[in-house]
Jmol script that loads the backbone (N, CA, C; Angstrom):
load data "model"
ATOM      1  N   MET A   1       1.750  13.052   3.346  1.00  0.00           N
ATOM      2  CA  MET A   1       2.484  12.115   2.532  1.00  0.00           C
ATOM      3  C   MET A   1       3.872  11.859   3.122  1.00  0.00           C
ATOM      4  N   VAL A   2       4.511  12.906   3.577  1.00  0.00           N
ATOM      5  CA  VAL A   2       5.845  12.768   4.155  1.00  0.00           C
ATOM      6  C   VAL A   2       5.784  11.885   5.396  1.00  0.00           C
ATOM      7  N   THR A   3       4.732  12.045   6.187  1.00  0.00           N
ATOM      8  CA  THR A   3       4.585  11.241   7.399  1.00  0.00           C
ATOM      9  C   THR A   3       4.455   9.764   7.059  1.00  0.00           C
ATOM     10  N   ILE A   4       3.666   9.454   6.036  1.00  0.00           N
ATOM     11  CA  ILE A   4       3.510   8.059   5.613  1.00  0.00           C
ATOM     12  C   ILE A   4       4.858   7.492   5.181  1.00  0.00           C
ATOM     13  N   LEU A   5       5.578   8.246   4.359  1.00  0.00           N
ATOM     14  CA  LEU A   5       6.884   7.779   3.885  1.00  0.00           C
ATOM     15  C   LEU A   5       7.858   7.582   5.037  1.00  0.00           C
ATOM     16  N   TRP A   6       7.837   8.487   6.009  1.00  0.00           N
ATOM     17  CA  TRP A   6       8.738   8.356   7.147  1.00  0.00           C
ATOM     18  C   TRP A   6       8.430   7.076   7.910  1.00  0.00           C
ATOM     19  N   HIS A   7       7.158   6.803   8.158  1.00  0.00           N
ATOM     20  CA  HIS A   7       6.793   5.589   8.889  1.00  0.00           C
ATOM     21  C   HIS A   7       7.170   4.327   8.115  1.00  0.00           C
ATOM     22  N   VAL A   8       6.935   4.329   6.813  1.00  0.00           N
ATOM     23  CA  VAL A   8       7.280   3.164   5.991  1.00  0.00           C
ATOM     24  C   VAL A   8       8.780   2.917   6.028  1.00  0.00           C
ATOM     25  N   LEU A   9       9.569   3.963   5.850  1.00  0.00           N
ATOM     26  CA  LEU A   9      11.020   3.817   5.861  1.00  0.00           C
ATOM     27  C   LEU A   9      11.548   3.485   7.247  1.00  0.00           C
ATOM     28  N   HIS A  10      11.000   4.124   8.268  1.00  0.00           N
ATOM     29  CA  HIS A  10      11.461   3.916   9.640  1.00  0.00           C
ATOM     30  C   HIS A  10      11.202   2.486  10.101  1.00  0.00           C
ATOM     31  N   ARG A  11      10.052   1.946   9.735  1.00  0.00           N
ATOM     32  CA  ARG A  11       9.688   0.594  10.172  1.00  0.00           C
ATOM     33  C   ARG A  11      10.227  -0.491   9.237  1.00  0.00           C
ATOM     34  N   GLY A  12      10.690  -0.106   8.066  1.00  0.00           N
ATOM     35  CA  GLY A  12      11.238  -1.073   7.130  1.00  0.00           C
ATOM     36  C   GLY A  12      10.203  -2.023   6.565  1.00  0.00           C
ATOM     37  N   GLU A  13       8.987  -1.540   6.390  1.00  0.00           N
ATOM     38  CA  GLU A  13       7.927  -2.392   5.857  1.00  0.00           C
ATOM     39  C   GLU A  13       7.328  -1.761   4.610  1.00  0.00           C
ATOM     40  N   ASP A  14       6.655  -2.581   3.823  1.00  0.00           N
ATOM     41  CA  ASP A  14       6.035  -2.099   2.603  1.00  0.00           C
ATOM     42  C   ASP A  14       4.795  -1.275   2.917  1.00  0.00           C
ATOM     43  N   TYR A  15       4.466  -0.390   2.010  1.00  0.00           N
ATOM     44  CA  TYR A  15       3.238   0.384   2.136  1.00  0.00           C
ATOM     45  C   TYR A  15       2.055  -0.565   1.972  1.00  0.00           C
ATOM     46  N   ARG A  16       1.167  -0.563   2.919  1.00  0.00           N
ATOM     47  CA  ARG A  16       0.082  -1.541   2.986  1.00  0.00           C
ATOM     48  C   ARG A  16      -0.835  -1.517   1.774  1.00  0.00           C
ATOM     49  N   HIS A  17      -1.094  -0.352   1.219  1.00  0.00           N
ATOM     50  CA  HIS A  17      -2.091  -0.226   0.163  1.00  0.00           C
ATOM     51  C   HIS A  17      -1.486  -0.006  -1.219  1.00  0.00           C
ATOM     52  N   GLN A  18      -0.262  -0.446  -1.392  1.00  0.00           N
ATOM     53  CA  GLN A  18       0.374  -0.279  -2.692  1.00  0.00           C
ATOM     54  C   GLN A  18      -0.309  -1.148  -3.739  1.00  0.00           C
ATOM     55  N   ILE A  19      -0.217  -0.735  -4.978  1.00  0.00           N
ATOM     56  CA  ILE A  19      -0.708  -1.544  -6.086  1.00  0.00           C
ATOM     57  C   ILE A  19       0.479  -2.373  -6.549  1.00  0.00           C
ATOM     58  N   GLU A  20       0.359  -3.674  -6.426  1.00  0.00           N
ATOM     59  CA  GLU A  20       1.505  -4.563  -6.535  1.00  0.00           C
ATOM     60  C   GLU A  20       2.177  -4.572  -7.904  1.00  0.00           C
ATOM     61  N   LEU A  21       1.426  -4.680  -8.976  1.00  0.00           N
ATOM     62  CA  LEU A  21       2.033  -4.830 -10.293  1.00  0.00           C
ATOM     63  C   LEU A  21       2.883  -3.615 -10.695  1.00  0.00           C
ATOM     64  N   PRO A  22       2.358  -2.384 -10.613  1.00  0.00           N
ATOM     65  CA  PRO A  22       3.218  -1.241 -10.972  1.00  0.00           C
ATOM     66  C   PRO A  22       4.434  -1.112 -10.055  1.00  0.00           C
ATOM     67  N   THR A  23       4.255  -1.427  -8.784  1.00  0.00           N
ATOM     68  CA  THR A  23       5.374  -1.340  -7.848  1.00  0.00           C
ATOM     69  C   THR A  23       6.462  -2.333  -8.234  1.00  0.00           C
ATOM     70  N   ASN A  24       6.066  -3.562  -8.544  1.00  0.00           N
ATOM     71  CA  ASN A  24       7.051  -4.571  -8.943  1.00  0.00           C
ATOM     72  C   ASN A  24       7.756  -4.195 -10.238  1.00  0.00           C
ATOM     73  N   LYS A  25       7.017  -3.620 -11.187  1.00  0.00           N
ATOM     74  CA  LYS A  25       7.643  -3.187 -12.446  1.00  0.00           C
ATOM     75  C   LYS A  25       8.676  -2.096 -12.186  1.00  0.00           C
ATOM     76  N   LYS A  26       8.337  -1.142 -11.331  1.00  0.00           N
ATOM     77  CA  LYS A  26       9.270  -0.051 -11.022  1.00  0.00           C
ATOM     78  C   LYS A  26      10.510  -0.581 -10.307  1.00  0.00           C
ATOM     79  N   LEU A  27      10.312  -1.504  -9.369  1.00  0.00           N
ATOM     80  CA  LEU A  27      11.458  -2.076  -8.664  1.00  0.00           C
ATOM     81  C   LEU A  27      12.369  -2.845  -9.623  1.00  0.00           C
ATOM     82  N   ARG A  28      11.761  -3.615 -10.535  1.00  0.00           N
ATOM     83  CA  ARG A  28      12.563  -4.379 -11.492  1.00  0.00           C
ATOM     84  C   ARG A  28      13.329  -3.445 -12.423  1.00  0.00           C
ATOM     85  N   LYS A  29      12.685  -2.360 -12.841  1.00  0.00           N
ATOM     86  CA  LYS A  29      13.361  -1.386 -13.698  1.00  0.00           C
ATOM     87  C   LYS A  29      14.571  -0.791 -12.976  1.00  0.00           C
ATOM     88  N   MET A  30      14.403  -0.481 -11.699  1.00  0.00           N
ATOM     89  CA  MET A  30      15.519   0.052 -10.915  1.00  0.00           C
ATOM     90  C   MET A  30      16.636  -0.981 -10.776  1.00  0.00           C
ATOM     91  N   GLU A  31      16.266  -2.263 -10.599  1.00  0.00           N
ATOM     92  CA  GLU A  31      17.272  -3.318 -10.507  1.00  0.00           C
ATOM     93  C   GLU A  31      18.084  -3.400 -11.802  1.00  0.00           C
ATOM     94  N   LEU A  32      17.394  -3.325 -12.939  1.00  0.00           N
ATOM     95  CA  LEU A  32      18.084  -3.404 -14.225  1.00  0.00           C
ATOM     96  C   LEU A  32      19.008  -2.210 -14.435  1.00  0.00           C
ATOM     97  N   ILE A  33      18.550  -1.023 -14.052  1.00  0.00           N
ATOM     98  CA  ILE A  33      19.387   0.173 -14.168  1.00  0.00           C
ATOM     99  C   ILE A  33      20.621   0.043 -13.283  1.00  0.00           C
ATOM    100  N   ALA A  34      20.450  -0.607 -12.123  1.00  0.00           N
ATOM    101  CA  ALA A  34      21.564  -0.779 -11.188  1.00  0.00           C
ATOM    102  C   ALA A  34      22.522  -1.885 -11.612  1.00  0.00           C
ATOM    103  N   GLY A  35      22.170  -2.619 -12.682  1.00  0.00           N
ATOM    104  CA  GLY A  35      23.103  -3.619 -13.199  1.00  0.00           C
ATOM    105  C   GLY A  35      22.682  -5.066 -13.006  1.00  0.00           C
ATOM    106  N   ALA A  36      21.475  -5.326 -12.565  1.00  0.00           N
ATOM    107  CA  ALA A  36      21.010  -6.704 -12.410  1.00  0.00           C
ATOM    108  C   ALA A  36      20.905  -7.377 -13.774  1.00  0.00           C
ATOM    109  N   GLN A  37      21.053  -8.678 -13.783  1.00  0.00           N
ATOM    110  CA  GLN A  37      20.972  -9.441 -15.022  1.00  0.00           C
ATOM    111  C   GLN A  37      19.515  -9.560 -15.475  1.00  0.00           C
ATOM    112  N   PRO A  38      19.259  -9.411 -16.788  1.00  0.00           N
ATOM    113  CA  PRO A  38      17.899  -9.606 -17.285  1.00  0.00           C
ATOM    114  C   PRO A  38      17.469 -11.054 -17.092  1.00  0.00           C
ATOM    115  N   ARG A  39      16.208 -11.252 -16.859  1.00  0.00           N
ATOM    116  CA  ARG A  39      15.670 -12.604 -16.708  1.00  0.00           C
ATOM    117  C   ARG A  39      15.302 -13.130 -18.084  1.00  0.00           C
ATOM    118  N   ARG A  40      15.809 -14.265 -18.409  1.00  0.00           N
ATOM    119  CA  ARG A  40      15.543 -14.873 -19.713  1.00  0.00           C
ATOM    120  C   ARG A  40      14.945 -16.262 -19.483  1.00  0.00           C
ATOM    121  N   GLY A  41      14.321 -16.764 -20.537  1.00  0.00           N
ATOM    122  CA  GLY A  41      13.816 -18.125 -20.460  1.00  0.00           C
ATOM    123  C   GLY A  41      12.330 -18.171 -20.166  1.00  0.00           C
ATOM    124  N   GLY A  42      11.868 -19.309 -19.725  1.00  0.00           N
ATOM    125  CA  GLY A  42      10.456 -19.495 -19.470  1.00  0.00           C
ATOM    126  C   GLY A  42       9.764 -20.026 -20.706  1.00  0.00           C
ATOM    127  N   ASP A  43       8.464 -20.086 -20.666  1.00  0.00           N
ATOM    128  CA  ASP A  43       7.708 -20.643 -21.783  1.00  0.00           C
ATOM    129  C   ASP A  43       7.201 -19.572 -22.737  1.00  0.00           C
ATOM    130  N   GLY A  44       7.543 -18.337 -22.524  1.00  0.00           N
ATOM    131  CA  GLY A  44       7.159 -17.266 -23.427  1.00  0.00           C
ATOM    132  C   GLY A  44       5.821 -16.626 -23.125  1.00  0.00           C
ATOM    133  N   ARG A  45       5.096 -17.172 -22.173  1.00  0.00           N
ATOM    134  CA  ARG A  45       3.798 -16.583 -21.832  1.00  0.00           C
ATOM    135  C   ARG A  45       3.985 -15.517 -20.753  1.00  0.00           C
ATOM    136  N   PRO A  46       3.211 -14.461 -20.826  1.00  0.00           N
ATOM    137  CA  PRO A  46       3.326 -13.432 -19.789  1.00  0.00           C
ATOM    138  C   PRO A  46       2.842 -13.953 -18.446  1.00  0.00           C
ATOM    139  N   ARG A  47       3.493 -13.547 -17.392  1.00  0.00           N
ATOM    140  CA  ARG A  47       3.139 -13.993 -16.054  1.00  0.00           C
ATOM    141  C   ARG A  47       2.263 -12.977 -15.311  1.00  0.00           C
ATOM    142  N   ASN A  48       2.091 -11.833 -15.916  1.00  0.00           N
ATOM    143  CA  ASN A  48       1.290 -10.794 -15.279  1.00  0.00           C
ATOM    144  C   ASN A  48      -0.194 -11.069 -15.486  1.00  0.00           C
ATOM    145  N   PRO A  49      -1.018 -10.675 -14.527  1.00  0.00           N
ATOM    146  CA  PRO A  49      -2.457 -10.852 -14.713  1.00  0.00           C
ATOM    147  C   PRO A  49      -2.970  -9.958 -15.845  1.00  0.00           C
ATOM    148  N   ASN A  50      -4.061 -10.363 -16.453  1.00  0.00           N
ATOM    149  CA  ASN A  50      -4.608  -9.549 -17.527  1.00  0.00           C
ATOM    150  C   ASN A  50      -5.292  -8.304 -16.961  1.00  0.00           C
ATOM    151  N   ARG A  51      -5.750  -7.457 -17.848  1.00  0.00           N
ATOM    152  CA  ARG A  51      -6.300  -6.165 -17.451  1.00  0.00           C
ATOM    153  C   ARG A  51      -7.479  -6.310 -16.484  1.00  0.00           C
ATOM    154  N   GLU A  52      -8.400  -7.240 -16.751  1.00  0.00           N
ATOM    155  CA  GLU A  52      -9.572  -7.407 -15.883  1.00  0.00           C
ATOM    156  C   GLU A  52      -9.171  -7.890 -14.495  1.00  0.00           C
ATOM    157  N   GLN A  53      -8.209  -8.809 -14.436  1.00  0.00           N
ATOM    158  CA  GLN A  53      -7.738  -9.291 -13.140  1.00  0.00           C
ATOM    159  C   GLN A  53      -7.054  -8.175 -12.356  1.00  0.00           C
ATOM    160  N   ARG A  54      -6.248  -7.365 -13.040  1.00  0.00           N
ATOM    161  CA  ARG A  54      -5.580  -6.242 -12.371  1.00  0.00           C
ATOM    162  C   ARG A  54      -6.591  -5.249 -11.841  1.00  0.00           C
ATOM    163  N   ARG A  55      -7.596  -4.933 -12.663  1.00  0.00           N
ATOM    164  CA  ARG A  55      -8.612  -3.984 -12.218  1.00  0.00           C
ATOM    165  C   ARG A  55      -9.367  -4.512 -11.012  1.00  0.00           C
ATOM    166  N   ALA A  56      -9.717  -5.794 -11.035  1.00  0.00           N
ATOM    167  CA  ALA A  56     -10.432  -6.384  -9.899  1.00  0.00           C
ATOM    168  C   ALA A  56      -9.567  -6.354  -8.638  1.00  0.00           C
ATOM    169  N   THR A  57      -8.292  -6.686  -8.796  1.00  0.00           N
ATOM    170  CA  THR A  57      -7.377  -6.658  -7.656  1.00  0.00           C
ATOM    171  C   THR A  57      -7.206  -5.231  -7.132  1.00  0.00           C
ATOM    172  N   ASP A  58      -7.014  -4.274  -8.034  1.00  0.00           N
ATOM    173  CA  ASP A  58      -6.845  -2.881  -7.631  1.00  0.00           C
ATOM    174  C   ASP A  58      -8.100  -2.354  -6.935  1.00  0.00           C
ATOM    175  N   LEU A  59      -9.271  -2.721  -7.446  1.00  0.00           N
ATOM    176  CA  LEU A  59     -10.519  -2.280  -6.835  1.00  0.00           C
ATOM    177  C   LEU A  59     -10.675  -2.863  -5.440  1.00  0.00           C
ATOM    178  N   ALA A  60     -10.348  -4.131  -5.285  1.00  0.00           N
ATOM    179  CA  ALA A  60     -10.437  -4.764  -3.958  1.00  0.00           C
ATOM    180  C   ALA A  60      -9.480  -4.096  -2.976  1.00  0.00           C
ATOM    181  N   ARG A  61      -8.274  -3.796  -3.424  1.00  0.00           N
ATOM    182  CA  ARG A  61      -7.306  -3.123  -2.548  1.00  0.00           C
ATOM    183  C   ARG A  61      -7.763  -1.710  -2.192  1.00  0.00           C
ATOM    184  N   ALA A  62      -8.344  -1.014  -3.157  1.00  0.00           N
ATOM    185  CA  ALA A  62      -8.834   0.341  -2.887  1.00  0.00           C
ATOM    186  C   ALA A  62      -9.970   0.312  -1.872  1.00  0.00           C
ATOM    187  N   ARG A  63     -10.863  -0.648  -2.011  1.00  0.00           N
ATOM    188  CA  ARG A  63     -11.959  -0.771  -1.042  1.00  0.00           C
ATOM    189  C   ARG A  63     -11.437  -1.102   0.345  1.00  0.00           C
ATOM    190  N   GLU A  64     -10.461  -1.980   0.420  1.00  0.00           N
ATOM    191  CA  GLU A  64      -9.861  -2.333   1.705  1.00  0.00           C
ATOM    192  C   GLU A  64      -9.156  -1.123   2.320  1.00  0.00           C
ATOM    193  N   ALA A  65      -8.464  -0.349   1.494  1.00  0.00           N
ATOM    194  CA  ALA A  65      -7.788   0.858   1.987  1.00  0.00           C
ATOM    195  C   ALA A  65      -8.805   1.859   2.528  1.00  0.00           C
ATOM    196  N   GLU A  66      -9.910   2.033   1.820  1.00  0.00           N
ATOM    197  CA  GLU A  66     -10.941   2.958   2.280  1.00  0.00           C
ATOM    198  C   GLU A  66     -11.542   2.490   3.599  1.00  0.00           C
ATOM    199  N   LYS A  67     -11.808   1.208   3.708  1.00  0.00           N
ATOM    200  CA  LYS A  67     -12.366   0.647   4.946  1.00  0.00           C
ATOM    201  C   LYS A  67     -11.403   0.856   6.125  1.00  0.00           C
ATOM    202  N   THR A  68     -10.123   0.585   5.891  1.00  0.00           N
ATOM    203  CA  THR A  68      -9.112   0.778   6.925  1.00  0.00           C
ATOM    204  C   THR A  68      -9.022   2.241   7.337  1.00  0.00           C
ATOM    205  N   TYR A  69      -9.066   3.137   6.361  1.00  0.00           N
ATOM    206  CA  TYR A  69      -9.002   4.571   6.653  1.00  0.00           C
ATOM    207  C   TYR A  69     -10.215   5.015   7.475  1.00  0.00           C
ATOM    208  N   GLN A  70     -11.403   4.543   7.111  1.00  0.00           N
ATOM    209  CA  GLN A  70     -12.603   4.907   7.862  1.00  0.00           C
ATOM    210  C   GLN A  70     -12.524   4.406   9.298  1.00  0.00           C
ATOM    211  N   GLN A  71     -11.977   3.210   9.505  1.00  0.00           N
ATOM    212  CA  GLN A  71     -11.811   2.685  10.855  1.00  0.00           C
ATOM    213  C   GLN A  71     -10.817   3.529  11.644  1.00  0.00           C
ATOM    214  N   LEU A  72      -9.736   3.941  10.998  1.00  0.00           N
ATOM    215  CA  LEU A  72      -8.740   4.785  11.649  1.00  0.00           C
ATOM    216  C   LEU A  72      -9.355   6.113  12.077  1.00  0.00           C
ATOM    217  N   VAL A  73     -10.115   6.733  11.175  1.00  0.00           N
ATOM    218  CA  VAL A  73     -10.749   8.012  11.492  1.00  0.00           C
ATOM    219  C   VAL A  73     -11.738   7.844  12.648  1.00  0.00           C
ATOM    220  N   ALA A  74     -12.516   6.773  12.646  1.00  0.00           N
ATOM    221  CA  ALA A  74     -13.481   6.537  13.719  1.00  0.00           C
ATOM    222  C   ALA A  74     -12.764   6.351  15.059  1.00  0.00           C
ATOM    223  N   ARG A  75     -11.670   5.577  15.061  1.00  0.00           N
ATOM    224  CA  ARG A  75     -10.913   5.379  16.315  1.00  0.00           C
ATOM    225  C   ARG A  75     -10.323   6.695  16.804  1.00  0.00           C
ATOM    226  N   THR A  76      -9.781   7.487  15.875  1.00  0.00           N
ATOM    227  CA  THR A  76      -9.191   8.769  16.248  1.00  0.00           C
ATOM    228  C   THR A  76     -10.251   9.704  16.806  1.00  0.00           C
ATOM    229  N   ARG A  77     -11.408   9.723  16.165  1.00  0.00           N
ATOM    230  CA  ARG A  77     -12.499  10.570  16.622  1.00  0.00           C
ATOM    231  C   ARG A  77     -12.980  10.141  18.012  1.00  0.00           C
ATOM    232  N   ASP A  78     -13.124   8.832  18.211  1.00  0.00           N
ATOM    233  CA  ASP A  78     -13.557   8.324  19.513  1.00  0.00           C
ATOM    234  C   ASP A  78     -12.544   8.656  20.598  1.00  0.00           C
ATOM    235  N   SER A  79     -11.274   8.521  20.270  1.00  0.00           N
ATOM    236  CA  SER A  79     -10.210   8.829  21.223  1.00  0.00           C
ATOM    237  C   SER A  79     -10.227  10.316  21.580  1.00  0.00           C
ATOM    238  N   ALA A  80     -10.429  11.169  20.597  1.00  0.00           N
ATOM    239  CA  ALA A  80     -10.484  12.609  20.844  1.00  0.00           C
ATOM    240  C   ALA A  80     -11.682  12.969  21.709  1.00  0.00           C
ATOM    241  N   GLU A  81     -12.813  12.317  21.463  1.00  0.00           N
ATOM    242  CA  GLU A  81     -14.011  12.585  22.267  1.00  0.00           C
ATOM    243  C   GLU A  81     -13.805  12.135  23.702  1.00  0.00           C
ATOM    244  N   GLN A  82     -13.160  10.994  23.909  1.00  0.00           N
ATOM    245  CA  GLN A  82     -12.905  10.513  25.269  1.00  0.00           C
ATOM    246  C   GLN A  82     -11.952  11.452  25.995  1.00  0.00           C
ATOM    247  N   THR A  83     -10.953  11.953  25.304  1.00  0.00           N
ATOM    248  CA  THR A  83     -10.008  12.892  25.893  1.00  0.00           C
ATOM    249  C   THR A  83     -10.725  14.174  26.291  1.00  0.00           C
ATOM    250  N   THR A  84     -11.607  14.648  25.429  1.00  0.00           N
ATOM    251  CA  THR A  84     -12.374  15.866  25.719  1.00  0.00           C
ATOM    252  C   THR A  84     -13.280  15.657  26.923  1.00  0.00           C
ATOM    253  N   ASP A  85     -13.938  14.502  26.988  1.00  0.00           N
ATOM    254  CA  ASP A  85     -14.795  14.193  28.121  1.00  0.00           C
ATOM    255  C   ASP A  85     -13.998  14.114  29.419  1.00  0.00           C
ATOM    256  N   THR A  86     -12.819  13.542  29.367  1.00  0.00           N
ATOM    257  CA  THR A  86     -11.954  13.438  30.546  1.00  0.00           C
ATOM    258  C   THR A  86     -11.504  14.818  31.000  1.00  0.00           C
ATOM    259  N   ASP A  87     -11.181  15.689  30.051  1.00  0.00           N
ATOM    260  CA  ASP A  87     -10.746  17.053  30.376  1.00  0.00           C
ATOM    261  C   ASP A  87     -11.859  17.838  31.050  1.00  0.00           C
ATOM    262  N   ARG A  88     -13.096  17.544  30.672  1.00  0.00           N
ATOM    263  CA  ARG A  88     -14.235  18.249  31.258  1.00  0.00           C
ATOM    264  C   ARG A  88     -14.607  17.722  32.640  1.00  0.00           C
ATOM    265  N   GLY A  89     -14.067  16.539  32.966  1.00  0.00           N
ATOM    266  CA  GLY A  89     -14.357  15.972  34.284  1.00  0.00           C
ATOM    267  C   GLY A  89     -15.623  15.130  34.320  1.00  0.00           C
ATOM    268  N   THR A  90     -16.099  14.668  33.168  1.00  0.00           N
ATOM    269  CA  THR A  90     -17.302  13.817  33.152  1.00  0.00           C
ATOM    270  C   THR A  90     -16.942  12.381  33.072  1.00  0.00           C
TER     271      THR A  90
END
end "model"
wireframe off; spacefill off
backbone 0.3
color backbone group
């Protein structure tokens, strides 16, 4: 976990597999605590997706994260096998 955080902070980019809605809520809460002005106005309707839309989005992101992780593990495994083969002289 520390390694992931270090890379995210070092590169200055967002975590690829974050769940967007909770992250945005937490960031907005921090902005308000830091003194940002509350947002007022609009038509009174919520702008957040409903529960089913959030679940579908979260599920799609989780599947994409799993697929990316499996590809990473396969590449790492292949690289390790090639290194081992090279060390053996084959």
